Steps between C-alpha positions, in 0.01 A plus 500: 500500500821687411414509130138599546417847369346763723121491455482879462760484221306219331188720480700815427356701791649671805461379857255784564276393211127498570284191462357646179849561357598141576182366342540715188862394452411134549228507236732666250781248555262202513368592155856551373629160614183292471605174326200523267633833369875492553669201335849574634673212680511687833148648481338240724778531759461878508120466516532278809752742655262792450208299642700400810605861562141621466364229732730628774484877447123511446440344844554750783611233747740327262636834378573613857685175571693529173597860573639388836666169412535498121502154343590331831202328659501601870299188581798286402684622805876484544533202270374706206711806576832358604507167327529305829274199533301505823254234385597282799418758767216284628742219569742736676219623725408139568861432601519781755142530621370149465268553204138594551441644151189396308532212256299461184269203510580300183148357502321834533285626209707694246378770262557438130734711288381801302500481121552766233353499150578760232207578274526708182189693394416727209503877546122537491447194723696681771292813446157336511575185700423142409421159640750228426577142591853379561656163582740489794725205582519463878534246780194396695436268790472138386134398496586131533678526836361840605851640516645251748727329247410161646306224331126530581421291807847560646664794671857626538704390801676739731872508426684303769819701454363851566175389672296710257687829551668488159831605658809328628731639764872460452698558821864611491733560793714812448745695720212740568263228609240279345366615159165379369426530131162417349449379144231331293454137591679281246261210554178682410646800309359737759136391466479319834318212327588177330263377229519122483240459226494788258197623308501362145382831357739754654771248600518636853525870411145579613451729200467468122541724196177613334386737226242739639277721285426835660263775389631851556344842462737766371358835618456790259787747521771252601847612390823330403678340797189479718447193717173323570500289818281191511485369854535124548584426135869429558671175602302272727592494869646202687336305780180700477670839464344775284590543134724786389391786279526553125638831372417584139739756350345695211704585192323735256583497130572833336251649251596627157298823524424565868746549784409494865630701794311423818131549427562725199528397135725670245487483122634688200292597198609656168386834362559643157646845461163628380314358802750651741503839328125543437357285779279192470285248685648151496398159627713344775503131602470440875499178700121470465380711207580769243460863606519839328786737582509864389839620375539880530652691211874548539556185704869415532649153476546339842189664649308284750122483533321334792197272469360491852388162632630303200786332686526198730251414778660567838595171663441614858224756494245663277552685176706462186821657375531721193627454148770740380524552125822632350469638148787474254502686169593255225648615174328357189716260301321491162427837341398566142647783300213738574528445876875553488456818306249635752740425784778680316272800464418485872869485584565798276225703666649409838848601392634147523740313277520119506712217364239242404550148636285191541416325828268222603278480811236232514531324836294746700209470257522121504492492880199729515311290243556188711379683811178593317451135423538415869831317460 
């Protein structure tokens, strides 16, 4: 924990930052370090660090605990804070007070483990949602022996060493009295059972590995880093216990033309000097269609225009975000002699003097063309 950075420093916000400030900073940094965009060697590590910080600071309960204890988990008790190992406290209480604490039944039903699956989706798939089918490797209860681990027609015997408790007691006489220490039974490995004839399918484990195909519905408006919980689709339980859950973590690919911030979409479109100076009506690609946008005369580069309702459907609620269009004035790269002469005349009328140079800007036009084609 000593080398772990402060979560507020990771997100670049103060401790009095609002929930909106934290969210805004997270989205900015997540885009900056997303492995699909940033190819630096440490990008993925920084992306995970930013995600961990946001998971804590965006939750009021976790943030309050973090503000009070920092990176130390208060639930770990003295062992976590001071480095002392008090894992044997139960045995010490048994020594002085004669036991009485509850013991876990090794033969009781046990819930299966949770699973996590990372799924990468296209930008527009996250915006509009999609149905998909994935294959998950997981353990399930053996159908041949119904999870008992024993050959069909037989059943496990109760361990004669621990009498089915799964624990052995080791007694030691000390100057302070008689000490009783409990540990997993070495004869049955803590299961409380001995399988004389093992199932030929699972070889006594009671569970087998399987490939399970699962259909999932990705809701419209899901964002990068979101989790979809599928109850009961995790590892199978033991001895009749319930299955764990499956958590699907969504990773959204970046788009060449559109950028997303929450439920809003941002894009950049080029304007010629003439369009910006005299005004125009241009066609803008959105996520669903092409729309007309009026450009007032005298528009400056960097000006934003809002297309209401052309953003992302809200994941939890009704309505849709907006699309924000930033216009950038692009200098022409190929002028004939007549055009150059007219520009020189314009400069002269404006009282300007220039040193003529050549430059080349094509990328913004290329990106916009692809957006029109729906790419």
